[in-house]
DSSP file (Angstrom, degrees, kcal/mol; ACC not computed):
  #  RESIDUE AA STRUCTURE BP1 BP2  ACC     N-H-->O    O-->H-N    N-H-->O    O-->H-N    TCO  KAPPA ALPHA  PHI   PSI    X-CA   Y-CA   Z-CA
    1    1 A X              0   0    0      0, 0.0     2,-0.4     0, 0.0    48,-0.0   0.000 360.0 360.0 360.0 131.1   -1.4   45.6   38.8
    2    2 A X        -     0   0    0     47,-0.1     2,-0.4     1,-0.0    47,-0.1  -0.603 360.0-137.5 -76.5 125.0    0.2   47.5   35.9
    3    3 A X        -     0   0    0     -2,-0.4    47,-3.0    44,-0.4     2,-0.6  -0.685  11.3-147.3 -83.9 130.7    3.5   46.0   34.7
    4    4 A X  E     -a   50   0A   0     -2,-0.4     2,-0.3    45,-0.2    19,-0.3  -0.891  18.7-173.9-100.6 123.3    6.2   48.5   34.1
    5    5 A X  E     -a   51   0A   0     45,-3.2    47,-2.6    -2,-0.6     2,-0.6  -0.823  20.4-127.2-113.4 154.0    8.5   47.5   31.2
    6    6 A X  E     -aB  52  21A   0     15,-3.0    15,-2.9    -2,-0.3     2,-0.5  -0.896  18.5-157.6-108.0 123.6   11.7   49.2   30.1
    7    7 A X  E     +aB  53  20A   0     45,-3.4    47,-2.2    -2,-0.6     2,-0.3  -0.864  14.5 175.9-102.7 130.2   12.1   50.1   26.5
    8    8 A X  E     - B   0  19A   0     11,-3.4    11,-2.7    -2,-0.5     2,-0.4  -0.827  24.5-125.9-121.6 161.9   15.5   50.6   25.0
    9    9 A X  E     - B   0  18A   0     45,-0.4     2,-0.5    -2,-0.3     9,-0.2  -0.899  15.2-162.9-109.5 142.3   16.6   51.3   21.5
   10   10 A X  E     - B   0  17A   0      7,-2.4     7,-2.4    -2,-0.4     2,-1.2  -0.993  14.2-143.1-123.6 127.3   19.1   49.2   19.6
   11   11 A X  E     + B   0  16A   0     -2,-0.5     5,-0.2     5,-0.2     2,-0.1  -0.727  29.9 179.9 -91.2  93.1   20.7   50.8   16.5
   12   12 A X  E >   - B   0  15A   0      3,-1.2     3,-1.5    -2,-1.2    53,-0.0  -0.403  44.0-107.4 -89.7 167.6   21.1   47.8   14.2
   13   13 A X  T 3  S+     0   0    0      1,-0.3     3,-0.1    -2,-0.1    -1,-0.1   0.659 123.1  51.4 -66.2 -13.3   22.5   47.8   10.6
   14   14 A X  T 3  S-     0   0    0      1,-0.4    -1,-0.3   142,-0.0     2,-0.2   0.295 127.6 -78.4-106.7   8.7   18.9   47.4    9.4
   15   15 A X  E <  S-B   12   0A   0     -3,-1.5    -3,-1.2    16,-0.0    -1,-0.4  -0.461  70.9 -33.4 116.8 171.1   17.4   50.2   11.4
   16   16 A X  E     -B   11   0A   0     -5,-0.2    16,-2.4    -2,-0.2     2,-0.4  -0.243  54.3-157.5 -64.0 147.7   16.4   50.9   15.0
   17   17 A X  E     -BC  10  31A   0     -7,-2.4    -7,-2.4    14,-0.3     2,-0.6  -0.955  15.8-127.7-124.6 144.7   15.0   48.1   17.0
   18   18 A X  E     -BC   9  30A   0     12,-3.2    12,-1.8    -2,-0.4     2,-0.5  -0.843  24.8-170.8 -89.6 123.6   12.7   48.3   20.1
   19   19 A X  E     -BC   8  29A   0    -11,-2.7   -11,-3.4    -2,-0.6     2,-0.4  -0.982   5.4-170.0-116.9 119.2   14.3   46.2   22.9
   20   20 A X  E     -BC   7  28A   0      8,-2.9     7,-2.8    -2,-0.5     8,-1.4  -0.943   1.2-168.8-120.1 130.9   11.9   45.8   25.9
   21   21 A X  E     -BC   6  26A   0    -15,-2.9   -15,-3.0    -2,-0.4     2,-0.6  -0.888  19.7-156.3-119.3 146.4   12.9   44.3   29.3
   22   22 A X  E >  S- C   0  25A   0      3,-2.6     3,-1.6    -2,-0.4     2,-0.4  -0.971  82.4 -45.9-116.3 109.6   11.0   43.2   32.3
   23   23 A X  T 3  S-     0   0    0     -2,-0.6   -17,-0.1   -19,-0.3    -2,-0.0  -0.545 125.4 -26.5  59.6-117.8   13.5   43.5   35.1
   24   24 A X  T 3  S+     0   0    0     -2,-0.4     2,-0.4    -3,-0.1    55,-0.3  -0.021 118.5 101.0-114.0  30.1   16.6   41.9   33.4
   25   25 A X  E <  S-C   22   0A   0     -3,-1.6    -3,-2.6    53,-0.1     2,-0.4  -0.953  72.7-124.0-120.5 132.7   14.6   39.6   31.0
   26   26 A X  E     +Cd  21  80A   0     53,-2.5    55,-2.8    -2,-0.4    -5,-0.2  -0.605  36.1 163.8 -74.8 126.5   14.1   40.3   27.4
   27   27 A X  E     +     0   0A   0     -7,-2.8     2,-0.3    -2,-0.4    -6,-0.2   0.523  64.0  19.3-118.0 -12.8   10.3   40.2   26.6
   28   28 A X  E     +C   20   0A   0     -8,-1.4    -8,-2.9   103,-0.1    -1,-0.3  -0.944  52.6 167.7-161.1 136.7   10.2   41.9   23.2
   29   29 A X  E     +Ce  19 131A   0    101,-2.3   103,-2.5    -2,-0.3     2,-0.3  -0.887  25.1 127.6-151.1 117.5   12.6   42.7   20.3
   30   30 A X  E     -C   18   0A   0    -12,-1.8   -12,-3.2    -2,-0.3     2,-0.1  -0.977  62.3 -70.4-161.5 165.7   11.6   43.9   16.9
   31   31 A X  E     -C   17   0A   0     -2,-0.3     3,-0.3   -14,-0.3   -14,-0.3  -0.402  57.5-112.3 -65.7 136.7   12.3   46.6   14.4
   32   32 A X  S    S+     0   0    0    -16,-2.4    -1,-0.1     1,-0.2   -23,-0.0  -0.109  89.4  62.4 -65.8 163.3   11.0   50.0   15.6
   33   33 A X  S    S+     0   0    0    -16,-0.0    -1,-0.2     1,-0.0     2,-0.2   0.543  76.9  91.7  98.3   8.6    8.1   51.7   13.8
   34   34 A X     >  +     0   0    0     -3,-0.3     4,-2.0     1,-0.1     3,-0.3  -0.548  39.8 162.5-132.0  70.4    5.4   49.2   14.4
   35   35 A X  H  > S+     0   0    0      1,-0.2     4,-2.7     2,-0.2     5,-0.2   0.791  74.4  59.6 -61.1 -28.8    3.7   50.4   17.7
   36   36 A X  H  > S+     0   0    0      2,-0.2     4,-2.7     1,-0.2    -1,-0.2   0.924 106.2  46.9 -66.0 -43.3    0.6   48.3   17.1
   37   37 A X  H  > S+     0   0    0     -3,-0.3     4,-2.9     2,-0.2     5,-0.3   0.942 113.0  49.1 -61.7 -47.4    2.6   45.1   17.0
   38   38 A X  H  X S+     0   0    0     -4,-2.0     4,-2.2     1,-0.2     5,-0.4   0.932 113.1  46.7 -57.0 -47.8    4.5   46.1   20.1
   39   39 A X  H  X S+     0   0    0     -4,-2.7     4,-2.2     1,-0.2    -2,-0.2   0.905 115.5  46.4 -63.0 -41.7    1.2   46.9   21.9
   40   40 A X  H  X S+     0   0    0     -4,-2.7     4,-1.5    -5,-0.2    -2,-0.2   0.954 114.8  43.6 -68.9 -49.2   -0.5   43.7   20.8
   41   41 A X  H  X S+     0   0    0     -4,-2.9     4,-0.6    -5,-0.2    -2,-0.2   0.877 122.3  38.1 -66.9 -37.1    2.3   41.3   21.6
   42   42 A X  H  X S+     0   0    0     -4,-2.2     4,-2.9    -5,-0.3     3,-0.5   0.845 110.4  61.1 -80.0 -33.3    3.1   42.8   24.9
   43   43 A X  H  < S+     0   0    0     -4,-2.2    -2,-0.2    -5,-0.4    -3,-0.2   0.792  97.3  59.4 -65.4 -27.6   -0.6   43.5   25.8
   44   44 A X  H  < S+     0   0    0     -4,-1.5     3,-0.3     1,-0.2    -1,-0.2   0.871 118.0  30.3 -65.3 -35.8   -1.4   39.8   25.6
   45   45 A X  H  < S+     0   0    0     -4,-0.6     2,-0.2    -3,-0.5    -2,-0.2   0.774 132.7  30.1 -93.8 -30.0    1.1   39.1   28.4
   46   46 A X  S >< S-     0   0    0     -4,-2.9     3,-2.0    -5,-0.1    -1,-0.2  -0.605  77.8-157.8-134.6  73.5    1.0   42.3   30.4
   47   47 A X  T 3  S+     0   0    0     -3,-0.3   -44,-0.4     1,-0.3    -3,-0.1  -0.266  82.3  10.3 -54.2 131.3   -2.5   43.9   30.1
   48   48 A X  T 3  S+     0   0    0      1,-0.1    -1,-0.3   -46,-0.1    -5,-0.1   0.666  92.7 172.4  73.9  17.4   -2.3   47.6   30.9
   49   49 A X    <   -     0   0    0     -3,-2.0     2,-0.4   -47,-0.1   -45,-0.2  -0.071  21.8-145.1 -59.6 159.7    1.5   47.6   30.8
   50   50 A X  E     -a    4   0A   0    -47,-3.0   -45,-3.2     2,-0.0     2,-0.4  -0.990   6.3-143.0-129.1 136.3    3.4   50.8   31.0
   51   51 A X  E     -a    5   0A   0     -2,-0.4     2,-0.4   -47,-0.2   -45,-0.2  -0.835  10.7-168.3-101.7 136.8    6.7   51.5   29.1
   52   52 A X  E     -a    6   0A   0    -47,-2.6   -45,-3.4    -2,-0.4     2,-0.3  -0.936  23.6-124.4-114.1 146.5    9.6   53.6   30.6
   53   53 A X  E     +a    7   0A   0     -2,-0.4     2,-0.3   -47,-0.2   -45,-0.2  -0.693  29.0 178.7 -95.2 143.8   12.4   54.7   28.3
   54   54 A X        -     0   0    0    -47,-2.2   -45,-0.4    -2,-0.3    -2,-0.0  -0.985  25.9-168.4-139.7 149.2   16.0   53.9   29.0
   55   55 A X        +     0   0    0     -2,-0.3     2,-0.3   -47,-0.1   -47,-0.1   0.266  51.8 125.2-114.0   5.5   19.2   54.6   27.2
   56   56 A X        -     0   0    0      1,-0.1     2,-0.1     0, 0.0    -2,-0.1  -0.489  63.7-121.9 -72.0 130.3   21.3   52.3   29.3
   57   57 A X        -     0   0    0     -2,-0.3     2,-0.2     3,-0.1    -1,-0.1  -0.465  34.3-166.7 -69.8 141.8   23.2   49.7   27.4
   58   58 A X     >  -     0   0    0     -2,-0.1     4,-1.7     1,-0.0     3,-0.2  -0.692  39.6 -99.3-124.1 174.3   22.4   46.1   28.4
   59   59 A X  H  > S+     0   0    0     -2,-0.2     4,-2.1     1,-0.2     5,-0.1   0.758 123.7  60.3 -65.0 -24.0   23.8   42.7   27.9
   60   60 A X  H  > S+     0   0    0      2,-0.2     4,-2.3     1,-0.2    -1,-0.2   0.861 101.3  52.2 -70.9 -36.7   21.2   42.3   25.1
   61   61 A X  H  > S+     0   0    0     -3,-0.2     4,-2.6     2,-0.2    -2,-0.2   0.936 110.7  48.2 -62.5 -45.4   22.8   45.3   23.3
   62   62 A X  H  X S+     0   0    0     -4,-1.7     4,-2.3     1,-0.2    -2,-0.2   0.891 110.9  50.3 -63.1 -38.9   26.2   43.5   23.6
   63   63 A X  H  X S+     0   0    0     -4,-2.1     4,-2.6     2,-0.2    -1,-0.2   0.899 110.8  49.3 -66.5 -38.8   24.7   40.2   22.3
   64   64 A X  H  X S+     0   0    0     -4,-2.3     4,-2.8     2,-0.2    -2,-0.2   0.902 108.8  52.7 -64.8 -41.3   23.1   42.0   19.4
   65   65 A X  H  X S+     0   0    0     -4,-2.6     4,-1.1     1,-0.2    -2,-0.2   0.928 111.6  47.1 -57.2 -44.6   26.5   43.7   18.6
   66   66 A X  H  <>S+     0   0    0     -4,-2.3     5,-2.7     2,-0.2     4,-0.5   0.917 109.6  53.4 -64.3 -42.1   28.0   40.2   18.6
   67   67 A X  H ><5S+     0   0    0     -4,-2.6     3,-1.6     1,-0.2    -2,-0.2   0.950 111.1  45.2 -55.9 -51.6   25.2   38.9   16.4
   68   68 A X  H 3<5S+     0   0    0     -4,-2.8    -1,-0.2     1,-0.3    -2,-0.2   0.692 109.3  56.6 -69.1 -16.6   25.8   41.6   13.8
   69   69 A X  T 3<5S-     0   0    0     -4,-1.1    -1,-0.3    -3,-0.4    -2,-0.2   0.452 123.5-105.4 -90.0  -3.3   29.5   41.0   14.0
   70   70 A X  T < 5 +     0   0    0     -3,-1.6    -3,-0.2    -4,-0.5     2,-0.2   0.570  62.9 157.8  94.2   9.3   29.0   37.3   13.1
   71   71 A X    > < -     0   0    0     -5,-2.7     3,-0.6    -6,-0.2    -1,-0.3  -0.497  45.1-116.5 -66.2 134.5   29.6   35.7   16.5
   72   72 A X  T 3  S-     0   0    0      1,-0.2    -1,-0.1    -2,-0.2    -5,-0.0  -0.562  83.7  -9.6 -74.2 134.4   27.9   32.3   16.7
   73   73 A X  T >  S+     0   0    0     -2,-0.3     3,-1.1     1,-0.1    -1,-0.2   0.834  70.3 165.0  52.8  51.2   25.1   31.9   19.2
   74   74 A X  T <  S+     0   0    0     -3,-0.6    -1,-0.1     1,-0.2    -2,-0.1   0.630  71.1  58.3 -71.4 -11.8   25.5   35.2   21.2
   75   75 A X  T >  S+     0   0    0     59,-0.1     3,-1.9   -12,-0.1    -1,-0.2   0.513  72.8 122.3 -98.2  -7.0   22.0   34.8   22.8
   76   76 A X  T <  S+     0   0    0     -3,-1.1     3,-0.1     1,-0.3    58,-0.0  -0.343  81.5  13.1 -59.6 133.0   22.6   31.5   24.5
   77   77 A X  T 3  S+     0   0    0      1,-0.3     2,-0.3     3,-0.0    -1,-0.3   0.288  92.3 128.3  86.9 -10.7   22.0   31.7   28.2
   78   78 A X    <   -     0   0    0     -3,-1.9     2,-0.4     1,-0.1    -1,-0.3  -0.615  68.0-107.6 -79.4 137.5   20.3   35.1   28.1
   79   79 A X        +     0   0    0     -2,-0.3   -53,-2.5   -55,-0.3     2,-0.4  -0.504  44.9 174.1 -72.6 123.3   17.0   35.3   29.9
   80   80 A X  B     -d   26   0A   0     -2,-0.4     2,-0.5   -55,-0.2   -53,-0.2  -0.993  15.9-164.7-130.3 135.6   14.1   35.5   27.5
   81   81 A X        +     0   0    0    -55,-2.8    -2,-0.0    -2,-0.4   -56,-0.0  -0.982  15.5 165.1-123.3 122.4   10.4   35.4   28.3
   82   82 A X        -     0   0    0     -2,-0.5    48,-0.1     1,-0.2    -1,-0.1   0.678  21.0-160.1-110.8 -21.4    7.9   34.9   25.5
   83   83 A X        +     0   0    0      1,-0.1    -1,-0.2   -38,-0.1    47,-0.0  -0.462  36.3 125.7  65.7-150.6    4.6   34.0   27.0
   84   84 A X        -     0   0    0     -2,-0.1    -1,-0.1     4,-0.1    -2,-0.1  -0.058  62.6 -59.0  90.8 168.9    2.4   32.2   24.4
   85   85 A X     >  -     0   0    0      1,-0.1     4,-2.5    -2,-0.0     5,-0.2  -0.218  54.8 -99.4 -75.8 173.7    0.5   28.9   24.3
   86   86 A X  H  > S+     0   0    0      2,-0.2     4,-1.9     1,-0.2     5,-0.1   0.914 126.0  48.1 -60.1 -42.2    2.2   25.5   24.7
   87   87 A X  H  > S+     0   0    0      2,-0.2     4,-2.3     1,-0.2     5,-0.2   0.937 110.3  50.5 -67.8 -45.2    2.2   25.1   20.9
   88   88 A X  H  > S+     0   0    0      1,-0.2     4,-2.9     2,-0.2     5,-0.2   0.931 110.4  49.8 -55.9 -46.3    3.6   28.5   20.3
   89   89 A X  H  X S+     0   0    0     -4,-2.5     4,-2.3     1,-0.2    -1,-0.2   0.868 108.8  52.6 -62.5 -35.2    6.4   27.9   22.8
   90   90 A X  H  X S+     0   0    0     -4,-1.9     4,-1.9     2,-0.2    -1,-0.2   0.900 110.3  48.0 -66.8 -38.5    7.1   24.6   21.1
   91   91 A X  H  X S+     0   0    0     -4,-2.3     4,-2.2     2,-0.2    -2,-0.2   0.930 112.1  49.4 -64.8 -45.0    7.4   26.4   17.7
   92   92 A X  H  X S+     0   0    0     -4,-2.9     4,-1.8     1,-0.2    -2,-0.2   0.868 108.6  52.8 -65.9 -35.5    9.7   29.0   19.2
   93   93 A X  H  X S+     0   0    0     -4,-2.3     4,-0.7    -5,-0.2    -1,-0.2   0.921 109.8  49.2 -60.4 -43.8   11.9   26.3   20.8
   94   94 A X  H >X S+     0   0    0     -4,-1.9     3,-0.8     1,-0.2     4,-0.5   0.869 105.5  57.3 -64.3 -36.8   12.2   24.7   17.4
   95   95 A X  H >< S+     0   0    0     -4,-2.2     3,-1.4     1,-0.3    -1,-0.2   0.913 103.7  53.2 -57.0 -43.4   13.1   28.1   15.8
   96   96 A X  H 3< S+     0   0    0     -4,-1.8    -1,-0.3     1,-0.3    -2,-0.2   0.697 103.0  59.2 -70.5 -15.6   16.0   28.4   18.2
   97   97 A X  H << S+     0   0    0     -3,-0.8     2,-0.5    -4,-0.7    -1,-0.3   0.549  77.5 103.6 -86.2  -9.2   17.2   25.0   17.1
   98   98 A X  S << S-     0   0    0     -3,-1.4    38,-0.1    -4,-0.5     3,-0.1  -0.625  81.4-118.8 -73.2 119.7   17.6   26.0   13.5
   99   99 A X    >   -     0   0    0     -2,-0.5     3,-1.8     1,-0.1    -2,-0.1  -0.311  30.8 -98.1 -64.8 142.8   21.4   26.5   13.0
  100  100 A X  T 3  S+     0   0    0      1,-0.3    -1,-0.1    68,-0.0     3,-0.1  -0.309 111.2  31.9 -55.3 136.0   22.5   29.9   12.0
  101  101 A X  T 3  S+     0   0    0      1,-0.3     2,-0.3    -3,-0.1    -1,-0.3   0.417 106.7  87.7  92.3  -0.8   23.1   30.1    8.2
  102  102 A X    <   -     0   0    0     -3,-1.8    -1,-0.3    -4,-0.1     2,-0.3  -0.833  55.1-160.0-125.7 165.7   20.3   27.6    7.4
  103  103 A X        -     0   0    0     -2,-0.3     2,-0.3    -3,-0.1    37,-0.2  -0.883   2.4-166.5-134.1 166.6   16.6   27.8    6.8
  104  104 A X  E     -f  140   0B   0     35,-2.0    37,-2.4    -2,-0.3     2,-0.1  -0.965  24.6-106.2-147.5 167.5   13.7   25.5    6.8
  105  105 A X  E  >  -f  141   0B   0     -2,-0.3     4,-2.0    35,-0.2    37,-0.2  -0.434  31.7-106.7 -94.4 169.1   10.1   25.6    5.5
  106  106 A X  H  > S+     0   0    0     35,-0.8     4,-2.5     1,-0.2     5,-0.2   0.840 116.8  55.9 -63.7 -35.7    6.9   26.0    7.5
  107  107 A X  H  > S+     0   0    0      1,-0.2     4,-2.4     2,-0.2    -1,-0.2   0.924 108.9  46.9 -62.9 -45.3    5.8   22.3    7.1
  108  108 A X  H  > S+     0   0    0      2,-0.2     4,-2.6     1,-0.2    -1,-0.2   0.877 110.3  53.2 -64.1 -37.7    9.1   21.1    8.6
  109  109 A X  H  X S+     0   0    0     -4,-2.0     4,-1.8     2,-0.2    -2,-0.2   0.926 109.3  48.8 -61.3 -45.4    8.7   23.6   11.4
  110  110 A X  H  <>S+     0   0    0     -4,-2.5     5,-2.4     1,-0.2     4,-0.3   0.933 112.4  49.2 -60.3 -45.7    5.2   22.2   12.2
  111  111 A X  H ><5S+     0   0    0     -4,-2.4     3,-1.5     5,-0.3     5,-0.3   0.922 110.7  48.6 -59.4 -46.0    6.6   18.7   12.1
  112  112 A X  H 3<5S+     0   0    0     -4,-2.6    -1,-0.2     1,-0.3    -2,-0.2   0.785 106.3  57.8 -67.3 -26.1    9.4   19.5   14.4
  113  113 A X  T 3<5S-     0   0    0     -4,-1.8    -1,-0.3    -5,-0.2    -2,-0.2   0.434 123.7-105.2 -82.1  -0.5    7.0   21.2   16.8
  114  114 A X  T < 5S+     0   0    0     -3,-1.5    -3,-0.2    -4,-0.3     2,-0.2   0.523  99.6  87.7  94.3   7.3    5.1   17.9   17.0
  115  115 A X    > < +     0   0    0     -5,-2.4     3,-2.4    -6,-0.2     7,-0.1  -0.613  46.1 176.8-138.1  78.1    2.1   18.8   14.9
  116  116 A X  T 3  S+     0   0    0      1,-0.3    -5,-0.3    -5,-0.3     3,-0.2   0.767  82.5  51.8 -54.2 -31.1    2.8   18.0   11.2
  117  117 A X  T 3  S+     0   0    0      1,-0.2     2,-0.7    -7,-0.2     3,-0.3   0.550  90.9  80.8 -84.4  -5.5   -0.7   18.9   10.1
  118  118 A X    <>  +     0   0    0     -3,-2.4     4,-2.3     1,-0.2    -1,-0.2  -0.296  47.6 137.1 -99.5  50.7   -0.6   22.3   11.8
  119  119 A X  H  > S+     0   0    0     -2,-0.7     4,-2.4    -3,-0.2    -1,-0.2   0.940  74.2  47.0 -63.0 -47.4    1.4   24.2    9.2
  120  120 A X  H  > S+     0   0    0     -3,-0.3     4,-2.5     1,-0.2    -1,-0.2   0.886 112.0  50.4 -61.3 -40.2   -0.8   27.3    9.4
  121  121 A X  H  > S+     0   0    0      2,-0.2     4,-2.2     1,-0.2    -1,-0.2   0.869 110.4  50.4 -67.2 -35.2   -0.7   27.3   13.2
  122  122 A X  H  X S+     0   0    0     -4,-2.3     4,-2.4     2,-0.2    -2,-0.2   0.898 111.5  48.4 -65.8 -41.1    3.1   27.0   13.0
  123  123 A X  H  X S+     0   0    0     -4,-2.4     4,-2.1     2,-0.2    -2,-0.2   0.901 112.0  49.2 -64.8 -41.8    3.2   29.9   10.6
  124  124 A X  H  X S+     0   0    0     -4,-2.5     4,-1.3     2,-0.2    -2,-0.2   0.875 110.9  49.5 -65.3 -38.6    0.9   31.9   12.8
  125  125 A X  H  < S+     0   0    0     -4,-2.2     3,-0.3     2,-0.2    -2,-0.2   0.910 108.7  53.4 -66.1 -41.4    3.1   31.2   15.8
  126  126 A X  H >< S+     0   0    0     -4,-2.4     3,-1.3     1,-0.2    -2,-0.2   0.909 107.6  51.4 -56.6 -43.1    6.1   32.2   13.9
  127  127 A X  H 3< S+     0   0    0     -4,-2.1    -1,-0.2     1,-0.3    -2,-0.2   0.788 107.3  53.7 -64.6 -29.1    4.4   35.5   13.1
  128  128 A X  T 3< S+     0   0    0     -4,-1.3     2,-0.3    -3,-0.3    -1,-0.3   0.287  73.3 135.6 -93.3  11.1    3.7   36.1   16.8
  129  129 A X    <   -     0   0    0     -3,-1.3     3,-0.3     1,-0.2   -88,-0.1  -0.452  40.4-161.9 -60.8 119.9    7.3   35.7   17.9
  130  130 A X  S    S+     0   0    0     -2,-0.3  -101,-2.3     1,-0.2     2,-0.3   0.561  77.2  53.6 -86.0  -6.6    7.9   38.5   20.4
  131  131 A X  B  > S-e   29   0A   0   -103,-0.3     4,-2.6     4,-0.1    -1,-0.2  -0.632  77.4-161.6-131.9  77.4   11.7   38.4   20.3
  132  132 A X  B  4 S+g  135   0C   0   -103,-2.5     2,-2.4    -2,-0.3     4,-0.2  -0.113  72.3  11.2 -54.6 151.6   12.9   38.7   16.7
  133  133 A X  T  4 S+     0   0    0      2,-0.6     3,-0.3     1,-0.2    -1,-0.2  -0.323 121.7  64.6  72.3 -53.2   16.4   37.6   15.8
  134  134 A X  T  4 S+     0   0    0     -2,-2.4     2,-0.8     1,-0.3    -1,-0.2   0.940 114.0  34.5 -61.9 -47.2   16.9   36.0   19.3
  135  135 A X  B  < S-g  132   0C   0     -4,-2.6     2,-2.3    -6,-0.0    -2,-0.6  -0.935 103.8-139.9-101.6 104.8   14.2   33.5   18.3
  136  136 A X    >   +     0   0    0     -2,-0.8     3,-1.7    -3,-0.3    -4,-0.1  -0.364  42.2 156.8 -78.6  72.0   15.1   33.4   14.6
  137  137 A X  G >   +     0   0    0     -2,-2.3     3,-1.4     1,-0.3    -1,-0.2   0.695  66.7  74.3 -66.9 -18.0   11.8   33.4   12.8
  138  138 A X  G 3  S+     0   0    0      1,-0.3    -1,-0.3    -3,-0.2    23,-0.1   0.665  81.3  71.7 -69.2 -13.8   13.5   34.9    9.8
  139  139 A X  G <  S+     0   0    0     -3,-1.7   -35,-2.0   -36,-0.1     2,-0.5   0.433  78.7  91.3 -81.2   1.7   15.0   31.4    9.1
  140  140 A X  E <   +f  104   0B   0     -3,-1.4     8,-0.4   -37,-0.2     2,-0.2  -0.874  55.0 170.2-103.6 128.1   11.6   30.0    8.1
  141  141 A X  E     -f  105   0B   0    -37,-2.4   -35,-0.8    -2,-0.5     6,-0.2  -0.759  38.6 -78.7-128.1 170.4   10.8   30.2    4.3
  142  142 A X    >   -     0   0    0      4,-3.3     3,-2.5    -2,-0.2    -1,-0.1  -0.337  43.7-110.4 -67.6 154.9    8.2   28.9    1.9
  143  143 A X  T 3  S+     0   0    0      1,-0.3    -1,-0.1     2,-0.1   -38,-0.1   0.808 121.6  55.0 -55.3 -30.9    8.5   25.3    0.7
  144  144 A X  T 3  S-     0   0    0      2,-0.1    -1,-0.3     1,-0.0    -2,-0.1   0.370 125.6-103.1 -84.7   4.7    9.4   26.7   -2.7
  145  145 A X  S <  S+     0   0    0     -3,-2.5    -2,-0.1     1,-0.3     2,-0.1   0.428  75.1 143.1  88.4  -0.5   12.2   28.7   -1.2
  146  146 A X        -     0   0    0     -5,-0.1    -4,-3.3     1,-0.1     2,-0.5  -0.417  53.3-120.1 -74.9 147.9   10.4   32.0   -1.3
  147  147 A X        +     0   0    0     -6,-0.2     2,-0.3    -2,-0.1    -6,-0.1  -0.753  47.5 157.0 -85.6 128.4   10.7   34.5    1.5
  148  148 A X        +     0   0    0     -2,-0.5    -8,-0.1    -8,-0.4     5,-0.0  -0.981  37.5  21.7-147.4 161.7    7.4   35.2    3.2
  149  149 A X        +     0   0    0     -2,-0.3     2,-0.5     1,-0.2    -1,-0.1   0.872  61.1 147.5  55.0  56.9    5.9   36.5    6.3
  150  150 A X    >   -     0   0    0      1,-0.1     3,-2.2    -3,-0.1    -1,-0.2  -0.976  39.8-150.4-123.5 122.7    8.4   38.6    8.2
  151  151 A X  T 3  S+     0   0    0     -2,-0.5    -1,-0.1     1,-0.3     3,-0.1   0.785  98.8  57.4 -58.4 -29.4    7.1   41.5   10.2
  152  152 A X  T 3  S-     0   0    0      1,-0.2     4,-0.3    -3,-0.1    -1,-0.3   0.545 121.5 -99.8 -79.9  -6.8   10.4   43.4    9.6
  153  153 A X    <>  -     0   0    0     -3,-2.2     4,-2.2     1,-0.1    -1,-0.2  -0.012  28.6 -85.0 100.2 152.7    9.9   43.1    5.8
  154  154 A X  H  > S+     0   0    0      1,-0.2     4,-2.9     2,-0.2     5,-0.2   0.855 123.3  56.6 -60.8 -37.8   11.2   40.9    3.1
  155  155 A X  H  > S+     0   0    0      1,-0.2     4,-2.2     2,-0.2    -1,-0.2   0.909 109.1  45.6 -63.2 -40.6   14.4   42.9    2.6
  156  156 A X  H  > S+     0   0    0     -4,-0.3     4,-2.8     2,-0.2    -1,-0.2   0.898 111.3  53.6 -66.5 -40.8   15.4   42.6    6.2
  157  157 A X  H  X S+     0   0    0     -4,-2.2     4,-2.5     1,-0.2     5,-0.2   0.947 110.5  46.5 -57.8 -49.6   14.6   38.9    6.1
  158  158 A X  H  X S+     0   0    0     -4,-2.9     4,-2.6     1,-0.2     5,-0.2   0.923 112.2  50.4 -60.5 -43.6   16.8   38.4    3.1
  159  159 A X  H  X S+     0   0    0     -4,-2.2     4,-3.0    -5,-0.2    -2,-0.2   0.930 111.1  48.6 -59.8 -46.9   19.6   40.4    4.7
  160  160 A X  H  X S+     0   0    0     -4,-2.8     4,-2.5     1,-0.2     5,-0.2   0.915 112.7  47.4 -62.5 -45.1   19.5   38.4    8.0
  161  161 A X  H  X S+     0   0    0     -4,-2.5     4,-2.3    -5,-0.2    -1,-0.2   0.916 115.7  44.4 -64.1 -42.2   19.5   35.1    6.1
  162  162 A X  H  X S+     0   0    0     -4,-2.6     4,-2.7    -5,-0.2    -2,-0.2   0.893 111.8  54.1 -69.3 -38.1   22.5   36.2    3.9
  163  163 A X  H  X S+     0   0    0     -4,-3.0     4,-2.2    -5,-0.2    -2,-0.2   0.949 112.4  43.0 -58.1 -50.5   24.3   37.7    6.9
  164  164 A X  H  X S+     0   0    0     -4,-2.5     4,-2.8     2,-0.2     5,-0.2   0.896 113.3  51.8 -65.4 -40.0   24.1   34.4    8.8
  165  165 A X  H  X S+     0   0    0     -4,-2.3     4,-2.6    -5,-0.2     5,-0.2   0.931 109.3  50.3 -60.3 -46.3   25.0   32.3    5.8
  166  166 A X  H  X S+     0   0    0     -4,-2.7     4,-2.0     1,-0.2    -2,-0.2   0.936 114.9  42.6 -59.6 -48.4   28.0   34.4    5.1
  167  167 A X  H  X S+     0   0    0     -4,-2.2     4,-2.5     2,-0.2    -2,-0.2   0.889 112.4  53.3 -69.9 -37.4   29.3   34.1    8.7
  168  168 A X  H  X S+     0   0    0     -4,-2.8     4,-2.3     2,-0.2    -1,-0.2   0.915 111.0  47.3 -62.7 -41.1   28.4   30.4    9.0
  169  169 A X  H  X S+     0   0    0     -4,-2.6     4,-1.8    -5,-0.2    -2,-0.2   0.888 111.3  51.1 -67.5 -37.0   30.5   29.7    5.9
  170  170 A X  H  X S+     0   0    0     -4,-2.0     4,-1.0    -5,-0.2    -2,-0.2   0.909 111.3  47.7 -65.1 -42.0   33.4   31.8    7.2
  171  171 A X  H  < S+     0   0    0     -4,-2.5     3,-0.4     1,-0.2    -2,-0.2   0.902 111.3  51.0 -63.9 -41.1   33.3   29.9   10.5
  172  172 A X  H  < S+     0   0    0     -4,-2.3    -1,-0.2     1,-0.2    -2,-0.2   0.847 110.0  50.3 -64.2 -34.9   33.2   26.6    8.6
  173  173 A X  H  <        0   0    0     -4,-1.8    -1,-0.2     1,-0.2    -2,-0.2   0.676 360.0 360.0 -77.2 -18.2   36.2   27.6    6.5
  174  174 A X     <        0   0    0     -4,-1.0    -1,-0.2    -3,-0.4    -2,-0.2   0.493 360.0 360.0 -76.0 360.0   38.3   28.6    9.4
């Protein structure tokens, strides 16, 4: 059976994003312009899927508006479906536990996911994250502090980290 998914656009400060829903659950969020990534990440979970376009604003649009306005944890409680292996899901759970405004390295991510020797597998899982920003893969950096491996590009990764840091500092000072 072909799965019909609903694709929406979100106009972020960093450019358009593809927001894809299955019923009322977020299944994909990433910067637009990478149809191969969208097809690959969704095709693994929904072979032969079909996209329908929508311009209807959703609660995910509102949560993204809040995120870009600096609201802490605007995605908590929203339904998200990632698919993935047990290890990938453990990595993605750990990503969501990284506090906004902070970063950690790939080795620490692997350790927190329960497999300290699986640094490359943790990095690969990070790269296969189907819901960018909601699962904050941009918060993972190299052990030496370098920015690496973000599908949205290094400039966007830097912007997101700085954006979160700025808002976290403002909340702490309030």
